[in-house]
C-alpha positions in Angstrom: 100.6 188.5 112.3 102.5 185.4 113.8 105.8 186.2 111.9 107.2 189.1 110.6 106.1 188.2 107.0 102.5 188.3 107.9 103.1 191.5 109.8 104.6 193.0 106.4 101.4 191.4 104.3 99.1 193.7 106.5 100.4 197.1 104.9 102.1 196.2 101.7 104.1 199.0 100.2 102.7 202.0 98.7 99.3 200.6 100.7 97.4 203.8 101.9 97.1 202.5 105.4 100.7 204.2 105.9 101.0 207.3 107.3 103.9 209.8 106.7 103.7 210.8 110.4 105.1 207.0 111.3 107.2 206.3 108.8 110.0 205.3 110.9 107.7 203.3 113.2 106.4 201.4 110.1 109.8 200.5 109.0 110.7 199.1 112.7 106.8 197.2 113.6 108.0 194.5 110.3 110.8 193.4 112.6 108.7 192.8 115.7 107.4 189.3 117.0 103.8 188.8 117.9 102.1 186.2 120.1 101.3 183.0 118.0 97.9 183.5 116.0 94.8 181.1 116.2 92.3 183.3 115.0 91.7 184.8 111.2 89.6 187.9 111.0 89.0 188.3 107.3 88.2 192.0 106.1 87.9 193.2 102.5 88.7 189.4 101.5 91.9 189.6 103.1 92.8 187.5 106.6 94.2 189.3 109.1 96.1 186.8 111.6 95.6 187.2 115.3 95.6 185.9 118.4 92.3 185.4 120.5 93.7 186.3 124.1 95.3 189.3 123.2 92.2 190.8 121.3 89.8 189.7 124.8 92.8 191.3 127.1 92.0 194.4 124.9 88.4 194.5 124.2 85.0 193.6 126.2 83.4 193.1 122.9 86.5 190.6 121.7 86.0 189.2 125.1 82.2 188.5 124.8 82.6 186.9 121.1 85.0 184.5 122.0 83.9 183.3 125.5 79.8 183.6 125.2 77.6 181.8 123.3 78.0 183.6 120.3 78.6 181.8 116.6 82.0 182.9 116.4 82.9 181.4 119.9 84.3 178.2 118.0 85.1 179.9 114.7 88.7 180.1 113.4 87.8 182.5 110.7 85.6 185.5 111.1 84.3 187.7 108.5 84.1 191.4 109.5 81.7 192.6 106.1 81.4 196.2 107.0 85.0 197.2 108.4 87.7 198.9 105.9 91.3 196.7 105.5 93.4 199.5 106.0 91.6 201.2 108.7 90.9 198.1 110.7 94.9 197.2 110.5 95.7 200.8 111.4 93.2 200.5 114.4 94.9 197.0 115.7 98.4 198.6 115.2 97.6 201.0 117.9 96.8 198.5 121.0 98.0 194.8 119.7 101.3 194.8 120.4 102.1 197.2 123.7 105.9 197.0 122.8 105.6 199.1 119.7 102.5 201.0 119.5 101.3 203.1 116.7 101.0 206.8 117.4 97.7 208.3 117.2 98.1 211.3 114.2 95.3 213.5 112.9 95.0 211.2 109.7 94.0 208.3 111.7 92.5 209.7 114.8 88.7 209.6 114.0 88.9 205.8 112.4 90.8 204.7 115.9 88.4 206.5 117.8 85.3 205.4 116.2 86.5 201.6 116.1 87.8 202.0 119.7 84.3 203.1 121.2 82.8 200.2 118.9 85.2 197.6 120.4 85.1 199.2 123.8 89.0 199.8 124.2 88.2 203.2 126.4 91.6 203.6 127.2 92.2 204.1 123.6 89.0 206.1 122.8 90.5 208.4 125.8 93.9 208.8 124.1 92.3 209.7 120.8 90.0 212.3 122.6 92.8 213.8 124.4 94.6 214.2 121.1 91.9 216.0 119.5 91.5 218.2 122.5 95.2 219.0 122.5 94.9 219.6 118.6 91.9 222.0 119.6 93.8 223.8 122.2 96.8 224.9 119.8 94.4 225.7 117.1 93.0 228.0 119.4 96.6 229.7 119.9 96.9 230.0 116.9 93.8 231.3 115.5 92.3 227.8 114.5 93.1 228.0 111.0 95.7 225.0 110.9 92.4 223.0 111.0 90.3 222.8 107.8 86.5 223.3 107.9 86.1 219.9 106.7 88.5 218.2 109.7 86.4 220.5 112.2 83.2 219.4 111.0 84.3 215.4 111.0 85.4 216.1 115.0 82.2 217.7 115.4 80.1 214.7 114.6 82.0 212.2 115.9 81.5 213.9 119.3 77.4 214.5 119.0 77.7 210.8 117.5 79.6 209.6 120.2 78.6 211.6 123.4 81.6 213.4 123.8 80.8 216.3 126.1 83.8 217.5 126.2 85.0 218.0 122.6 81.5 219.4 121.2 81.8 223.0 122.7 85.6 223.4 121.6 84.3 222.3 118.2 81.1 224.8 118.0 83.8 227.7 119.2 86.4 227.0 116.4 83.9 226.2 113.8 82.4 229.9 114.7 85.2 231.2 113.7 85.0 230.0 109.9 82.7 231.5 107.4 79.2 230.3 107.0 80.4 229.5 103.2 82.9 227.1 104.4 80.5 225.7 107.0 78.0 224.9 104.2 80.5 223.3 101.8 81.5 221.1 104.9 77.9 220.1 105.1 77.5 221.2 108.5 73.8 221.7 108.8 73.1 217.9 107.2 75.6 216.3 109.0 74.8 217.3 112.7 71.5 216.6 113.6 71.1 215.9 117.1 72.1 219.3 118.4 70.0 221.8 116.6 70.5 224.3 119.4 74.6 224.5 119.1 74.0 225.0 115.6 71.4 227.2 115.3 73.8 229.5 117.3 76.5 229.2 115.4 74.8 229.7 111.9 72.8 232.8 114.0 76.2 234.1 114.9 77.5 234.1 111.4 74.5 235.3 109.5 74.7 238.7 112.1 78.1 239.1 111.3 77.7 239.2 107.4 74.6 241.3 107.9 76.8 243.9 109.9 79.6 243.8 107.3 77.1 244.7 104.5 76.1 247.7 106.9 
């Protein structure tokens, strides 16, 4: 990421890391200078050239990694074996260069939120969660159906896994407006494992509604 060429290589033409919602931003970012690089993160066999200080300033996790007695402290190449390249690059572009930040969109919000939580970039995590809440507010005004059921369940899983108390009730309310068939197709019962009372409440309401329609 030290030069414009390296930035362009992070998201090659046609890469699935690009979003239709930010095409103008994608064109502009390739000519933006970045700080000198002194560390390489290796993701899925591809190198991402970065600056340690920028990462440490943004993330307490990176700060501990580079300053504490971790093995990564003295390395200039660090593999991230469990990460996906496109997702991680999109995540970097939401905070790495403050002068040219990637937008949060429906397509990337959960990927970015999960990585922001993992790397303890709390302002970015909050930004993602506020985006989801705003999306919920608009969905409720429009009857809730511009968000598909799979996406709603994904939001609920995120809220439950990451302890986001503000998101889960809104997700539950919107899910309660969907048919029991669509919720089952989205594996609602098996994917939400920790809040059984909320889960049972939705299915109880839906089953009761179905019984009323049969009368």
